[in-house]
mmCIF file of the N, C-alpha and C atoms, coordinates in Angstrom:
data_MODEL
# 
_entry.id   MODEL 
# 
loop_
_atom_site.group_PDB 
_atom_site.id 
_atom_site.type_symbol 
_atom_site.label_atom_id 
_atom_site.label_alt_id 
_atom_site.label_comp_id 
_atom_site.label_asym_id 
_atom_site.label_entity_id 
_atom_site.label_seq_id 
_atom_site.pdbx_PDB_ins_code 
_atom_site.Cartn_x 
_atom_site.Cartn_y 
_atom_site.Cartn_z 
_atom_site.occupancy 
_atom_site.B_iso_or_equiv 
_atom_site.pdbx_formal_charge 
_atom_site.auth_seq_id 
_atom_site.auth_comp_id 
_atom_site.auth_asym_id 
_atom_site.auth_atom_id 
_atom_site.pdbx_PDB_model_num 
ATOM 1   N N  . MET A 1 1  ? -13.040 -12.422 -25.998 1.00 0.00 ? 1  MET A N  1 
ATOM 2   C CA . MET A 1 1  ? -11.894 -11.844 -24.698 1.00 0.00 ? 1  MET A CA 1 
ATOM 3   C C  . MET A 1 1  ? -11.068 -11.404 -25.594 1.00 0.00 ? 1  MET A C  1 
ATOM 4   N N  . LYS A 1 2  ? -10.460 -12.054 -26.909 1.00 0.00 ? 2  LYS A N  1 
ATOM 5   C CA . LYS A 1 2  ? -9.810  -10.841 -27.733 1.00 0.00 ? 2  LYS A CA 1 
ATOM 6   C C  . LYS A 1 2  ? -10.086 -9.910  -27.767 1.00 0.00 ? 2  LYS A C  1 
ATOM 7   N N  . LYS A 1 3  ? -11.511 -9.608  -27.927 1.00 0.00 ? 3  LYS A N  1 
ATOM 8   C CA . LYS A 1 3  ? -11.134 -8.082  -28.204 1.00 0.00 ? 3  LYS A CA 1 
ATOM 9   C C  . LYS A 1 3  ? -10.690 -6.947  -26.900 1.00 0.00 ? 3  LYS A C  1 
ATOM 10  N N  . LEU A 1 4  ? -11.307 -7.612  -25.780 1.00 0.00 ? 4  LEU A N  1 
ATOM 11  C CA . LEU A 1 4  ? -10.760 -7.198  -24.232 1.00 0.00 ? 4  LEU A CA 1 
ATOM 12  C C  . LEU A 1 4  ? -9.398  -6.840  -23.989 1.00 0.00 ? 4  LEU A C  1 
ATOM 13  N N  . LEU A 1 5  ? -8.234  -7.728  -24.515 1.00 0.00 ? 5  LEU A N  1 
ATOM 14  C CA . LEU A 1 5  ? -6.734  -7.578  -24.723 1.00 0.00 ? 5  LEU A CA 1 
ATOM 15  C C  . LEU A 1 5  ? -6.525  -6.677  -25.656 1.00 0.00 ? 5  LEU A C  1 
ATOM 16  N N  . ILE A 1 6  ? -7.183  -6.642  -26.540 1.00 0.00 ? 6  ILE A N  1 
ATOM 17  C CA . ILE A 1 6  ? -6.746  -5.630  -27.276 1.00 0.00 ? 6  ILE A CA 1 
ATOM 18  C C  . ILE A 1 6  ? -7.167  -4.164  -26.989 1.00 0.00 ? 6  ILE A C  1 
ATOM 19  N N  . VAL A 1 7  ? -8.233  -3.889  -26.040 1.00 0.00 ? 7  VAL A N  1 
ATOM 20  C CA . VAL A 1 7  ? -8.645  -2.408  -26.031 1.00 0.00 ? 7  VAL A CA 1 
ATOM 21  C C  . VAL A 1 7  ? -7.501  -2.408  -24.304 1.00 0.00 ? 7  VAL A C  1 
ATOM 22  N N  . LEU A 1 8  ? -7.218  -3.334  -23.880 1.00 0.00 ? 8  LEU A N  1 
ATOM 23  C CA . LEU A 1 8  ? -6.647  -2.942  -22.524 1.00 0.00 ? 8  LEU A CA 1 
ATOM 24  C C  . LEU A 1 8  ? -5.412  -2.790  -23.177 1.00 0.00 ? 8  LEU A C  1 
ATOM 25  N N  . LEU A 1 9  ? -4.704  -3.718  -24.242 1.00 0.00 ? 9  LEU A N  1 
ATOM 26  C CA . LEU A 1 9  ? -3.528  -2.477  -24.951 1.00 0.00 ? 9  LEU A CA 1 
ATOM 27  C C  . LEU A 1 9  ? -3.452  -1.481  -25.158 1.00 0.00 ? 9  LEU A C  1 
ATOM 28  N N  . PHE A 1 10 ? -4.516  -1.171  -25.678 1.00 0.00 ? 10 PHE A N  1 
ATOM 29  C CA . PHE A 1 10 ? -4.807  0.400   -26.197 1.00 0.00 ? 10 PHE A CA 1 
ATOM 30  C C  . PHE A 1 10 ? -4.546  1.395   -25.261 1.00 0.00 ? 10 PHE A C  1 
ATOM 31  N N  . LEU A 1 11 ? -5.460  0.894   -24.370 1.00 0.00 ? 11 LEU A N  1 
ATOM 32  C CA . LEU A 1 11 ? -5.624  1.687   -23.447 1.00 0.00 ? 11 LEU A CA 1 
ATOM 33  C C  . LEU A 1 11 ? -4.444  2.177   -22.205 1.00 0.00 ? 11 LEU A C  1 
ATOM 34  N N  . THR A 1 12 ? -3.825  1.098   -22.371 1.00 0.00 ? 12 THR A N  1 
ATOM 35  C CA . THR A 1 12 ? -2.476  0.988   -21.302 1.00 0.00 ? 12 THR A CA 1 
ATOM 36  C C  . THR A 1 12 ? -0.881  1.127   -22.201 1.00 0.00 ? 12 THR A C  1 
ATOM 37  N N  . GLY A 1 13 ? -1.244  1.514   -23.599 1.00 0.00 ? 13 GLY A N  1 
ATOM 38  C CA . GLY A 1 13 ? 0.068   1.561   -23.870 1.00 0.00 ? 13 GLY A CA 1 
ATOM 39  C C  . GLY A 1 13 ? 0.755   2.609   -24.426 1.00 0.00 ? 13 GLY A C  1 
ATOM 40  N N  . CYS A 1 14 ? 0.367   3.630   -23.577 1.00 0.00 ? 14 CYS A N  1 
ATOM 41  C CA . CYS A 1 14 ? 1.820   5.034   -23.135 1.00 0.00 ? 14 CYS A CA 1 
ATOM 42  C C  . CYS A 1 14 ? 3.427   3.978   -23.458 1.00 0.00 ? 14 CYS A C  1 
ATOM 43  N N  . VAL A 1 15 ? 4.118   5.132   -24.118 1.00 0.00 ? 15 VAL A N  1 
ATOM 44  C CA . VAL A 1 15 ? 5.107   4.715   -24.324 1.00 0.00 ? 15 VAL A CA 1 
ATOM 45  C C  . VAL A 1 15 ? 5.922   4.862   -23.053 1.00 0.00 ? 15 VAL A C  1 
ATOM 46  N N  . LYS A 1 16 ? 6.482   3.527   -22.794 1.00 0.00 ? 16 LYS A N  1 
ATOM 47  C CA . LYS A 1 16 ? 8.001   3.282   -21.447 1.00 0.00 ? 16 LYS A CA 1 
ATOM 48  C C  . LYS A 1 16 ? 8.688   2.818   -22.151 1.00 0.00 ? 16 LYS A C  1 
ATOM 49  N N  . TYR A 1 17 ? 9.778   3.607   -21.202 1.00 0.00 ? 17 TYR A N  1 
ATOM 50  C CA . TYR A 1 17 ? 11.122  3.477   -21.699 1.00 0.00 ? 17 TYR A CA 1 
ATOM 51  C C  . TYR A 1 17 ? 11.515  2.484   -20.840 1.00 0.00 ? 17 TYR A C  1 
ATOM 52  N N  . GLN A 1 18 ? 12.802  1.759   -20.962 1.00 0.00 ? 18 GLN A N  1 
ATOM 53  C CA . GLN A 1 18 ? 13.633  0.894   -20.187 1.00 0.00 ? 18 GLN A CA 1 
ATOM 54  C C  . GLN A 1 18 ? 14.928  1.668   -19.584 1.00 0.00 ? 18 GLN A C  1 
ATOM 55  N N  . VAL A 1 19 ? 15.464  1.724   -18.303 1.00 0.00 ? 19 VAL A N  1 
ATOM 56  C CA . VAL A 1 19 ? 16.552  2.210   -17.984 1.00 0.00 ? 19 VAL A CA 1 
ATOM 57  C C  . VAL A 1 19 ? 17.540  1.134   -18.621 1.00 0.00 ? 19 VAL A C  1 
ATOM 58  N N  . VAL A 1 20 ? 18.572  1.430   -19.167 1.00 0.00 ? 20 VAL A N  1 
ATOM 59  C CA . VAL A 1 20 ? 19.404  0.736   -19.796 1.00 0.00 ? 20 VAL A CA 1 
ATOM 60  C C  . VAL A 1 20 ? 20.841  0.994   -18.816 1.00 0.00 ? 20 VAL A C  1 
ATOM 61  N N  . GLN A 1 21 ? 21.031  1.682   -18.326 1.00 0.00 ? 21 GLN A N  1 
ATOM 62  C CA . GLN A 1 21 ? 22.321  2.060   -17.421 1.00 0.00 ? 21 GLN A CA 1 
ATOM 63  C C  . GLN A 1 21 ? 22.335  3.140   -17.114 1.00 0.00 ? 21 GLN A C  1 
ATOM 64  N N  . LYS A 1 22 ? 23.348  3.353   -15.795 1.00 0.00 ? 22 LYS A N  1 
ATOM 65  C CA . LYS A 1 22 ? 23.269  4.519   -15.052 1.00 0.00 ? 22 LYS A CA 1 
ATOM 66  C C  . LYS A 1 22 ? 25.040  5.229   -15.298 1.00 0.00 ? 22 LYS A C  1 
ATOM 67  N N  . LEU A 1 23 ? 24.396  6.438   -15.824 1.00 0.00 ? 23 LEU A N  1 
ATOM 68  C CA . LEU A 1 23 ? 25.519  7.052   -16.710 1.00 0.00 ? 23 LEU A CA 1 
ATOM 69  C C  . LEU A 1 23 ? 26.772  7.396   -16.153 1.00 0.00 ? 23 LEU A C  1 
ATOM 70  N N  . ASP A 1 24 ? 25.819  8.433   -15.188 1.00 0.00 ? 24 ASP A N  1 
ATOM 71  C CA . ASP A 1 24 ? 26.235  9.698   -14.021 1.00 0.00 ? 24 ASP A CA 1 
ATOM 72  C C  . ASP A 1 24 ? 25.292  9.623   -12.888 1.00 0.00 ? 24 ASP A C  1 
ATOM 73  N N  . ASP A 1 25 ? 25.868  10.694  -11.940 1.00 0.00 ? 25 ASP A N  1 
ATOM 74  C CA . ASP A 1 25 ? 24.835  11.157  -11.340 1.00 0.00 ? 25 ASP A CA 1 
ATOM 75  C C  . ASP A 1 25 ? 23.862  11.744  -11.389 1.00 0.00 ? 25 ASP A C  1 
ATOM 76  N N  . ASN A 1 26 ? 22.486  11.302  -11.347 1.00 0.00 ? 26 ASN A N  1 
ATOM 77  C CA . ASN A 1 26 ? 21.275  11.375  -11.867 1.00 0.00 ? 26 ASN A CA 1 
ATOM 78  C C  . ASN A 1 26 ? 20.990  11.477  -13.560 1.00 0.00 ? 26 ASN A C  1 
ATOM 79  N N  . LEU A 1 27 ? 21.784  10.818  -14.566 1.00 0.00 ? 27 LEU A N  1 
ATOM 80  C CA . LEU A 1 27 ? 21.819  10.574  -15.908 1.00 0.00 ? 27 LEU A CA 1 
ATOM 81  C C  . LEU A 1 27 ? 22.156  9.319   -16.134 1.00 0.00 ? 27 LEU A C  1 
ATOM 82  N N  . TYR A 1 28 ? 20.406  9.011   -17.014 1.00 0.00 ? 28 TYR A N  1 
ATOM 83  C CA . TYR A 1 28 ? 20.555  7.869   -17.338 1.00 0.00 ? 28 TYR A CA 1 
ATOM 84  C C  . TYR A 1 28 ? 20.257  7.429   -18.779 1.00 0.00 ? 28 TYR A C  1 
ATOM 85  N N  . HIS A 1 29 ? 20.762  6.242   -19.771 1.00 0.00 ? 29 HIS A N  1 
ATOM 86  C CA . HIS A 1 29 ? 20.743  6.008   -20.947 1.00 0.00 ? 29 HIS A CA 1 
ATOM 87  C C  . HIS A 1 29 ? 18.938  5.203   -20.359 1.00 0.00 ? 29 HIS A C  1 
ATOM 88  N N  . MET A 1 30 ? 18.198  5.360   -21.272 1.00 0.00 ? 30 MET A N  1 
ATOM 89  C CA . MET A 1 30 ? 17.007  5.042   -21.450 1.00 0.00 ? 30 MET A CA 1 
ATOM 90  C C  . MET A 1 30 ? 16.375  4.091   -23.026 1.00 0.00 ? 30 MET A C  1 
ATOM 91  N N  . TYR A 1 31 ? 15.834  3.493   -23.111 1.00 0.00 ? 31 TYR A N  1 
ATOM 92  C CA . TYR A 1 31 ? 15.465  3.074   -24.862 1.00 0.00 ? 31 TYR A CA 1 
ATOM 93  C C  . TYR A 1 31 ? 14.107  2.266   -24.686 1.00 0.00 ? 31 TYR A C  1 
ATOM 94  N N  . ASN A 1 32 ? 13.408  2.630   -25.971 1.00 0.00 ? 32 ASN A N  1 
ATOM 95  C CA . ASN A 1 32 ? 12.218  2.552   -26.391 1.00 0.00 ? 32 ASN A CA 1 
ATOM 96  C C  . ASN A 1 32 ? 12.380  1.986   -27.629 1.00 0.00 ? 32 ASN A C  1 
ATOM 97  N N  . PRO A 1 33 ? 11.951  0.834   -27.720 1.00 0.00 ? 33 PRO A N  1 
ATOM 98  C CA . PRO A 1 33 ? 12.091  -0.507  -29.389 1.00 0.00 ? 33 PRO A CA 1 
ATOM 99  C C  . PRO A 1 33 ? 11.852  0.589   -30.291 1.00 0.00 ? 33 PRO A C  1 
ATOM 100 N N  . LYS A 1 34 ? 10.359  1.622   -30.386 1.00 0.00 ? 34 LYS A N  1 
ATOM 101 C CA . LYS A 1 34 ? 10.013  2.701   -31.237 1.00 0.00 ? 34 LYS A CA 1 
ATOM 102 C C  . LYS A 1 34 ? 10.365  3.418   -31.927 1.00 0.00 ? 34 LYS A C  1 
ATOM 103 N N  . LYS A 1 35 ? 10.801  4.506   -30.394 1.00 0.00 ? 35 LYS A N  1 
ATOM 104 C CA . LYS A 1 35 ? 11.219  5.905   -30.206 1.00 0.00 ? 35 LYS A CA 1 
ATOM 105 C C  . LYS A 1 35 ? 12.744  6.004   -29.959 1.00 0.00 ? 35 LYS A C  1 
ATOM 106 N N  . GLY A 1 36 ? 13.434  4.976   -29.676 1.00 0.00 ? 36 GLY A N  1 
ATOM 107 C CA . GLY A 1 36 ? 14.873  5.016   -29.655 1.00 0.00 ? 36 GLY A CA 1 
ATOM 108 C C  . GLY A 1 36 ? 15.566  5.260   -28.400 1.00 0.00 ? 36 GLY A C  1 
ATOM 109 N N  . ILE A 1 37 ? 16.452  6.255   -28.422 1.00 0.00 ? 37 ILE A N  1 
ATOM 110 C CA . ILE A 1 37 ? 17.181  5.909   -26.751 1.00 0.00 ? 37 ILE A CA 1 
ATOM 111 C C  . ILE A 1 37 ? 16.484  7.614   -26.569 1.00 0.00 ? 37 ILE A C  1 
ATOM 112 N N  . GLU A 1 38 ? 16.657  7.618   -25.241 1.00 0.00 ? 38 GLU A N  1 
ATOM 113 C CA . GLU A 1 38 ? 16.918  9.046   -24.824 1.00 0.00 ? 38 GLU A CA 1 
ATOM 114 C C  . GLU A 1 38 ? 18.009  9.011   -23.555 1.00 0.00 ? 38 GLU A C  1 
ATOM 115 N N  . ILE A 1 39 ? 18.778  9.952   -23.344 1.00 0.00 ? 39 ILE A N  1 
ATOM 116 C CA . ILE A 1 39 ? 19.458  10.539  -22.159 1.00 0.00 ? 39 ILE A CA 1 
ATOM 117 C C  . ILE A 1 39 ? 18.589  11.543  -21.740 1.00 0.00 ? 39 ILE A C  1 
ATOM 118 N N  . VAL A 1 40 ? 18.536  10.857  -20.026 1.00 0.00 ? 40 VAL A N  1 
ATOM 119 C CA . VAL A 1 40 ? 17.844  11.545  -19.145 1.00 0.00 ? 40 VAL A CA 1 
ATOM 120 C C  . VAL A 1 40 ? 18.550  12.073  -18.342 1.00 0.00 ? 40 VAL A C  1 
ATOM 121 N N  . ARG A 1 41 ? 18.447  13.501  -17.232 1.00 0.00 ? 41 ARG A N  1 
ATOM 122 C CA . ARG A 1 41 ? 18.885  13.829  -16.367 1.00 0.00 ? 41 ARG A CA 1 
ATOM 123 C C  . ARG A 1 41 ? 17.918  13.971  -15.476 1.00 0.00 ? 41 ARG A C  1 
ATOM 124 N N  . THR A 1 42 ? 17.706  13.744  -13.748 1.00 0.00 ? 42 THR A N  1 
ATOM 125 C CA . THR A 1 42 ? 16.644  13.383  -13.407 1.00 0.00 ? 42 THR A CA 1 
ATOM 126 C C  . THR A 1 42 ? 17.042  13.572  -11.998 1.00 0.00 ? 42 THR A C  1 
ATOM 127 N N  . PRO A 1 43 ? 16.901  13.963  -10.846 1.00 0.00 ? 43 PRO A N  1 
ATOM 128 C CA . PRO A 1 43 ? 16.715  13.603  -9.090  1.00 0.00 ? 43 PRO A CA 1 
ATOM 129 C C  . PRO A 1 43 ? 16.322  12.688  -9.002  1.00 0.00 ? 43 PRO A C  1 
ATOM 130 N N  . ASN A 1 44 ? 15.427  11.892  -9.726  1.00 0.00 ? 44 ASN A N  1 
ATOM 131 C CA . ASN A 1 44 ? 14.514  10.570  -9.524  1.00 0.00 ? 44 ASN A CA 1 
ATOM 132 C C  . ASN A 1 44 ? 15.902  9.726   -9.236  1.00 0.00 ? 44 ASN A C  1 
ATOM 133 N N  . LYS A 1 45 ? 15.863  8.636   -8.497  1.00 0.00 ? 45 LYS A N  1 
ATOM 134 C CA . LYS A 1 45 ? 16.524  7.555   -8.567  1.00 0.00 ? 45 LYS A CA 1 
ATOM 135 C C  . LYS A 1 45 ? 15.638  6.286   -9.477  1.00 0.00 ? 45 LYS A C  1 
ATOM 136 N N  . LEU A 1 46 ? 16.301  6.498   -10.241 1.00 0.00 ? 46 LEU A N  1 
ATOM 137 C CA . LEU A 1 46 ? 15.922  5.166   -11.531 1.00 0.00 ? 46 LEU A CA 1 
ATOM 138 C C  . LEU A 1 46 ? 16.332  3.230   -11.186 1.00 0.00 ? 46 LEU A C  1 
ATOM 139 N N  . LYS A 1 47 ? 15.949  2.132   -11.497 1.00 0.00 ? 47 LYS A N  1 
ATOM 140 C CA . LYS A 1 47 ? 17.108  1.510   -11.132 1.00 0.00 ? 47 LYS A CA 1 
ATOM 141 C C  . LYS A 1 47 ? 16.753  0.866   -13.040 1.00 0.00 ? 47 LYS A C  1 
ATOM 142 N N  . THR A 1 48 ? 17.750  0.245   -13.126 1.00 0.00 ? 48 THR A N  1 
ATOM 143 C CA . THR A 1 48 ? 18.078  -0.561  -14.412 1.00 0.00 ? 48 THR A CA 1 
ATOM 144 C C  . THR A 1 48 ? 17.596  -1.504  -14.677 1.00 0.00 ? 48 THR A C  1 
ATOM 145 N N  . GLY A 1 49 ? 16.627  -1.056  -15.397 1.00 0.00 ? 49 GLY A N  1 
ATOM 146 C CA . GLY A 1 49 ? 15.687  -2.855  -16.135 1.00 0.00 ? 49 GLY A CA 1 
ATOM 147 C C  . GLY A 1 49 ? 14.463  -2.510  -16.035 1.00 0.00 ? 49 GLY A C  1 
ATOM 148 N N  . LYS A 1 50 ? 14.240  -1.237  -15.369 1.00 0.00 ? 50 LYS A N  1 
ATOM 149 C CA . LYS A 1 50 ? 12.608  -1.250  -14.600 1.00 0.00 ? 50 LYS A CA 1 
ATOM 150 C C  . LYS A 1 50 ? 12.133  0.003   -16.123 1.00 0.00 ? 50 LYS A C  1 
ATOM 151 N N  . PHE A 1 51 ? 10.703  -0.395  -15.876 1.00 0.00 ? 51 PHE A N  1 
ATOM 152 C CA . PHE A 1 51 ? 10.392  0.760   -17.674 1.00 0.00 ? 51 PHE A CA 1 
ATOM 153 C C  . PHE A 1 51 ? 9.484   2.256   -16.644 1.00 0.00 ? 51 PHE A C  1 
ATOM 154 N N  . TYR A 1 52 ? 9.814   3.545   -17.262 1.00 0.00 ? 52 TYR A N  1 
ATOM 155 C CA . TYR A 1 52 ? 9.055   4.177   -16.801 1.00 0.00 ? 52 TYR A CA 1 
ATOM 156 C C  . TYR A 1 52 ? 8.324   5.183   -18.037 1.00 0.00 ? 52 TYR A C  1 
ATOM 157 N N  . ARG A 1 53 ? 7.181   6.214   -17.859 1.00 0.00 ? 53 ARG A N  1 
ATOM 158 C CA . ARG A 1 53 ? 6.930   7.168   -18.776 1.00 0.00 ? 53 ARG A CA 1 
ATOM 159 C C  . ARG A 1 53 ? 7.704   8.657   -18.397 1.00 0.00 ? 53 ARG A C  1 
ATOM 160 N N  . LEU A 1 54 ? 7.894   8.982   -19.346 1.00 0.00 ? 54 LEU A N  1 
ATOM 161 C CA . LEU A 1 54 ? 9.081   10.231  -19.458 1.00 0.00 ? 54 LEU A CA 1 
ATOM 162 C C  . LEU A 1 54 ? 7.999   10.891  -18.818 1.00 0.00 ? 54 LEU A C  1 
ATOM 163 N N  . ASN A 1 55 ? 6.767   11.442  -18.585 1.00 0.00 ? 55 ASN A N  1 
ATOM 164 C CA . ASN A 1 55 ? 6.148   12.396  -18.045 1.00 0.00 ? 55 ASN A CA 1 
ATOM 165 C C  . ASN A 1 55 ? 5.997   12.101  -16.769 1.00 0.00 ? 55 ASN A C  1 
ATOM 166 N N  . GLN A 1 56 ? 6.087   11.197  -16.238 1.00 0.00 ? 56 GLN A N  1 
ATOM 167 C CA . GLN A 1 56 ? 6.238   10.765  -14.786 1.00 0.00 ? 56 GLN A CA 1 
ATOM 168 C C  . GLN A 1 56 ? 7.386   10.904  -13.968 1.00 0.00 ? 56 GLN A C  1 
ATOM 169 N N  . ILE A 1 57 ? 8.827   11.304  -15.010 1.00 0.00 ? 57 ILE A N  1 
ATOM 170 C CA . ILE A 1 57 ? 9.818   11.457  -14.434 1.00 0.00 ? 57 ILE A CA 1 
ATOM 171 C C  . ILE A 1 57 ? 10.566  13.231  -14.552 1.00 0.00 ? 57 ILE A C  1 
ATOM 172 N N  . ASP A 1 58 ? 10.597  13.446  -13.236 1.00 0.00 ? 58 ASP A N  1 
ATOM 173 C CA . ASP A 1 58 ? 11.102  15.129  -13.396 1.00 0.00 ? 58 ASP A CA 1 
ATOM 174 C C  . ASP A 1 58 ? 12.536  15.074  -13.967 1.00 0.00 ? 58 ASP A C  1 
ATOM 175 N N  . ILE A 1 59 ? 12.346  15.891  -15.028 1.00 0.00 ? 59 ILE A N  1 
ATOM 176 C CA . ILE A 1 59 ? 13.570  16.071  -16.059 1.00 0.00 ? 59 ILE A CA 1 
ATOM 177 C C  . ILE A 1 59 ? 14.365  17.116  -15.776 1.00 0.00 ? 59 ILE A C  1 
ATOM 178 N N  . ILE A 1 60 ? 15.714  16.891  -15.926 1.00 0.00 ? 60 ILE A N  1 
ATOM 179 C CA . ILE A 1 60 ? 16.251  18.797  -15.425 1.00 0.00 ? 60 ILE A CA 1 
ATOM 180 C C  . ILE A 1 60 ? 16.772  18.812  -16.470 1.00 0.00 ? 60 ILE A C  1 
ATOM 181 N N  . LYS A 1 61 ? 16.431  19.866  -17.521 1.00 0.00 ? 61 LYS A N  1 
ATOM 182 C CA . LYS A 1 61 ? 16.672  20.779  -18.953 1.00 0.00 ? 61 LYS A CA 1 
ATOM 183 C C  . LYS A 1 61 ? 17.714  21.427  -18.825 1.00 0.00 ? 61 LYS A C  1 
ATOM 184 N N  . PRO A 1 62 ? 18.846  20.761  -19.380 1.00 0.00 ? 62 PRO A N  1 
ATOM 185 C CA . PRO A 1 62 ? 19.808  22.077  -19.366 1.00 0.00 ? 62 PRO A CA 1 
ATOM 186 C C  . PRO A 1 62 ? 19.789  23.327  -19.818 1.00 0.00 ? 62 PRO A C  1 
ATOM 187 N N  . GLU A 1 63 ? 20.757  24.073  -18.824 1.00 0.00 ? 63 GLU A N  1 
ATOM 188 C CA . GLU A 1 63 ? 20.688  25.679  -18.938 1.00 0.00 ? 63 GLU A CA 1 
ATOM 189 C C  . GLU A 1 63 ? 20.776  26.170  -20.661 1.00 0.00 ? 63 GLU A C  1 
ATOM 190 N N  . ASN A 1 64 ? 19.937  26.952  -21.324 1.00 0.00 ? 64 ASN A N  1 
ATOM 191 C CA . ASN A 1 64 ? 20.173  27.737  -22.606 1.00 0.00 ? 64 ASN A CA 1 
ATOM 192 C C  . ASN A 1 64 ? 20.209  26.785  -23.704 1.00 0.00 ? 64 ASN A C  1 
ATOM 193 N N  . SER A 1 65 ? 19.409  25.688  -23.725 1.00 0.00 ? 65 SER A N  1 
ATOM 194 C CA . SER A 1 65 ? 19.148  24.918  -24.576 1.00 0.00 ? 65 SER A CA 1 
ATOM 195 C C  . SER A 1 65 ? 17.745  24.331  -24.881 1.00 0.00 ? 65 SER A C  1 
ATOM 196 N N  . TYR A 1 66 ? 16.931  23.710  -25.841 1.00 0.00 ? 66 TYR A N  1 
ATOM 197 C CA . TYR A 1 66 ? 15.688  23.801  -26.186 1.00 0.00 ? 66 TYR A CA 1 
ATOM 198 C C  . TYR A 1 66 ? 15.468  22.075  -26.139 1.00 0.00 ? 66 TYR A C  1 
ATOM 199 N N  . TYR A 1 67 ? 14.710  21.320  -25.128 1.00 0.00 ? 67 TYR A N  1 
ATOM 200 C CA . TYR A 1 67 ? 14.288  20.372  -25.041 1.00 0.00 ? 67 TYR A CA 1 
ATOM 201 C C  . TYR A 1 67 ? 13.397  20.169  -25.662 1.00 0.00 ? 67 TYR A C  1 
ATOM 202 N N  . GLU A 1 68 ? 12.715  18.999  -25.639 1.00 0.00 ? 68 GLU A N  1 
ATOM 203 C CA . GLU A 1 68 ? 11.164  18.654  -26.806 1.00 0.00 ? 68 GLU A CA 1 
ATOM 204 C C  . GLU A 1 68 ? 10.931  17.400  -26.008 1.00 0.00 ? 68 GLU A C  1 
ATOM 205 N N  . ASN A 1 69 ? 10.015  17.447  -24.964 1.00 0.00 ? 69 ASN A N  1 
ATOM 206 C CA . ASN A 1 69 ? 9.239   15.946  -24.715 1.00 0.00 ? 69 ASN A CA 1 
ATOM 207 C C  . ASN A 1 69 ? 8.318   15.366  -25.464 1.00 0.00 ? 69 ASN A C  1 
ATOM 208 N N  . ASN A 1 70 ? 7.875   14.525  -26.325 1.00 0.00 ? 70 ASN A N  1 
ATOM 209 C CA . ASN A 1 70 ? 7.203   13.941  -27.523 1.00 0.00 ? 70 ASN A CA 1 
ATOM 210 C C  . ASN A 1 70 ? 6.506   12.958  -26.372 1.00 0.00 ? 70 ASN A C  1 
# 
């Protein structure tokens, strides 16, 4: 049983960020204990306290800037 739980945690262990606060329209402060802080601009409506994967969110990239999504 313990091995099954470890396998399930490993398979579902994608990095999720928690929405800490809404900073502005479409601008959110997100946090992950291992990866740190992300400030994300998105047209999606996110809820404070919920967890999201960054690859599931439509991120608006600032013009003339470099954005790296790990």
